[in-house]
Every structure is written in structure tokens, then in C-alpha cells.
C-alpha angles and dihedrals in degrees: 000000000000113000132180115205115197111202124039098207122116095293095045092044093051093048089049089049092054096045099041089049087059093054097255120150102251129182120186120206125192136149089227108082091198092059091047090051091050090054095047093044095051103030138046094250140113118244137206128185112217145085109302094214093059111101093217091053092051091047091053088049089059100259094153092072101024120127097202142012124203114197107200104149120135092257121079091200093052090049092051095047091046090057091047092052091044089055102039100038103029107019092228105185102217124040125181123183132188110218123183106174110097091215090069091051100054109127092227089063097046089108087075091080098059115126091250092051120031101346105215114147097194128022116198118197111195094193095052092044091051093046089054090049090052091052090050090052090051091052090055107034093165090066130075090203134022141165134171126230139177093045091304095313095107133039137201115209133182116209131183106221115227131203090262095056106130095218100052115137090017117132110236090237090060091045089061090051094048094049102028095158094049110098098211128130124192100221104173140013128197110203122176089344097310120114117209141161108247127228127221091266096051118110132215120242136190113275093026115138101224124196114199136172126213140154109273094247090056095054098091093053091043090055089052091052090053092047097254131128132206118241127197114235105216103147119045137175117203117198106201124042098199125113095301098044091044093049091051093048092048091050091050091052091057094053119109091223114078111252119173113207134178123197124210115198126175097202112077091208093053091043091054091047091051092047091052092049097047127071108187102019122097114226119203121196111219149070115318089213092058107111092206092053092046089054090049087055089052097246093162090061098038121116092210145002122214112200105193107153121133091256119082096202092051090051093049094047093045090052093047093047092047091052090048089053092054105270109151101216137020135197121187129192108228122184097175109074091200088069094058096088087061093062098083096043089050092051095243106153101207139000136197124212106204092197092055089048091052091045089053091052093049093046089056088066095041101051112098123247131012095339110164101179141359126194121190116220121212118323094347088297097134143357133221106212128192112198141162113239112241125215087239092059119108090226094058108110094012129118113241092243089059096051113101099223117175116255091256095055130085133171112232101182144356124211116204111182105315096335124095110211132196109244113245131172093257096048112113119222111220133191109274095029116130115225133188114213132189110210133175107234093249090060098048093096090054090051091053090048091051090052091047086219099158089077090064102039114094 
């Protein structure tokens, strides 16, 4: 597949990294020559310095025979015009644009993106995606990572195993025997910084980061098995009242369960905008690192703090200070992936990488076949893929034990009709089933080949 990626920042670079690693023909376009050079020096891609919205630049990038264009520059307007030029001048079939301004995302204006208006096939909103990720973290405070699949019927969770975990030193095979009715699969383990797919004989140890998949109704019992407990989040402090913080606060106000939130925003203009948009949420104008202001917000009685400003260091320090003042749980927004190893030593319970969230959303629309969702794990180390099995797939009609999955791939769940089943060796995968797979990034091409998805793509 030939893909043009416009924008060589963190999101564009990560998408190029995924696609070039899977032997796609990728060209990266950016008006910053240094970013283009970084991409061509570190990845197997072609690069072009220039403005992505210029027709001559897109032509030199190979737009006449491109299958897809991904517009992920820092400018919404450039991304929109790039998709328009790609459609009108070059008839590129698939166009994806990242748009951040909330004005472009209002539902009443969605008609703008029709093919006879502004022809964008997929609009990705980083702020809305991140706000949804924050809400998912709040719903599962025991986890450092979580994502829903199968229309909310299945859930991926990442748990850090503590010394008091009841199933430490237990082979996974024996875990299945002990809890035979529990439909949970341990799909990935990160141990001493290395992520791997476990076998039936592997054991769980303290300080492992364990990724598991289970039907949503089995999550409470699964958490008990792993020594975790669910906590209700009734009092929240949100540091950062920009698009993300505002979206989270608005979503909390619409919930049936009573959640009391307070927002701290440094910019007076943003604070006033948030106060006007919110009905039951108190907005405080000031520095989220100010101990006096945090106490005014009731940080010592808060169930959780969400630090979602546009500055990583502010978010980290706000989370650390809140925990020191007695806050039970902290979530920090972290753009720089190199800072993520610091989260556990600093006592920050969970983090969200907005770029990884955006990459996951874009990958969902890039993956071949009937892919319904993609979630990127870590620094593009693995993917959790939800896909419908096609009749053309080599795995359709086969029992799981007979499918030649690569060593770095594991099925976490199978949905037949409305029922989510635990994958066993004797379970047959039929056409129309929906499966959730955990795959190390190096094995994603093999997964796509197994599914024979290219037949169904365009």
C-alpha cells in the first residue's frame, strides 16, 4: 500500500514507523526539513520537505498513485485543505485528517465532510480521544492502562502486580484450572522493561506489568483474583481546563452517578470559558502546582487528580504533589514517551499518552480488512486488534489449536453473536466471529496475512 503522511511530528513519525515496518511504501511530507530528515534517517521511508497542502508538493510525493493520505500536521486548516487537494486533484481514495479545534467537530456541522463538500473520510480528534481515555482510566482506577472492545462487551486492562497478589508464581496453565469459569486471558507481560507474549508455562511475578483481556462482566472478579479492588471516584480535581479537561468535566456532569469535580486552570481566559460551559463544576483560576490552591480544591479529600495541562512536567509535578497531600489516585497526561518510565518511581498511578491514543485511532482505519479497533501498547511495541473474521481468511473454520499464530500473537477473546467466549484450543473460529488479538508489532504483518484482509480492503 502506498501512503503519504503529511506531518512528521510525533504522531506522523509513529504512524510512519508502524507502516514502514510492515513494508508499505511510505512518503513523509513536512515543511520542517529537520523533521523530514529525522524520519528518513530513522525509518525506511521517503521524505519531502514542503507544504503538504500545495498540489505540486503532493504530486512530487507520489499522490497520483497513492492509496491513502494521512494529514496530521499541527494545523487543522492545512489538514483539511490537504485532503481536499488529495481528492480533487489526485482522486486519492482514502483521506484521514487530524482536527483539534472543537468548532470543526460540532455534530451540527458534520455535513461539511461529505465527499461533495470537504471530502474527509475519517476525522480524528486528539482531545476527544484523550478525554475518552481519561474517563476509561477513572472507571478502572486499579489499572494503569485500559481500553474497551467488542462494543463495550470486552475490556483490556493493564495491571501492575504487587507482592500481595494471590496468584504470584502460578503458571498460567494452572491459573486457568483454578478459575475455570473466569473468562480471562493474560495476553502480554512486561518484565524488567521487556514486553512478551506468555506461554502456558509462564508464571506471574511481583512488579510484572500484566495485560489481560476479559468480558466486561468478568472484570470485577478478575481484579479480585489479581489482588486489586475497585474504588468509586466521587470527588475529582482536574488540573487543566483546556479542551481535554473541559471535555472530561462535561462528560462527568452528564453521568447519572454523582461526581463532584473542581477544575484548576492557570489561564484566566480558559478558566472563564470553562466556567461558562460547565453547570455544576467549580472552576478555580490559578496554578495547579500551588499548594494553597490545591487545598482550596480539596485535594486531601479527593479520590483522584487528573493533570491534563499541555505541559508534561506540570502534569507530573501536580500528580506527585497531590499524592503527597493525600489524594488517593493520580492520572497524568504525558506527551513525551521517554518520561513514562518515571511514572512508577514517582508514584503516579496512571498516565495517558495523547499521541499514542491518536496513533491507535488512525491505525484502526489503516489496518486491512474488517478491523473494528486498534490499540497501541507502550512505545509502539504491540497492538491489540479487534477484527471480524472474513470467509476468505485461512483461520475461518479452524480450531484455535490448529492455527499457526506467530510466537508473539495471542487471542484474548472471541465474540460469537452476542456472547464473548474464552479462547480454548478446541474453540472453532467461524466466519463472522469477532476476535481480539494481542500482537507484538513485529508480528502484525503476519496477523494481517493470516486474516487475508487485503482482499477486503478497498
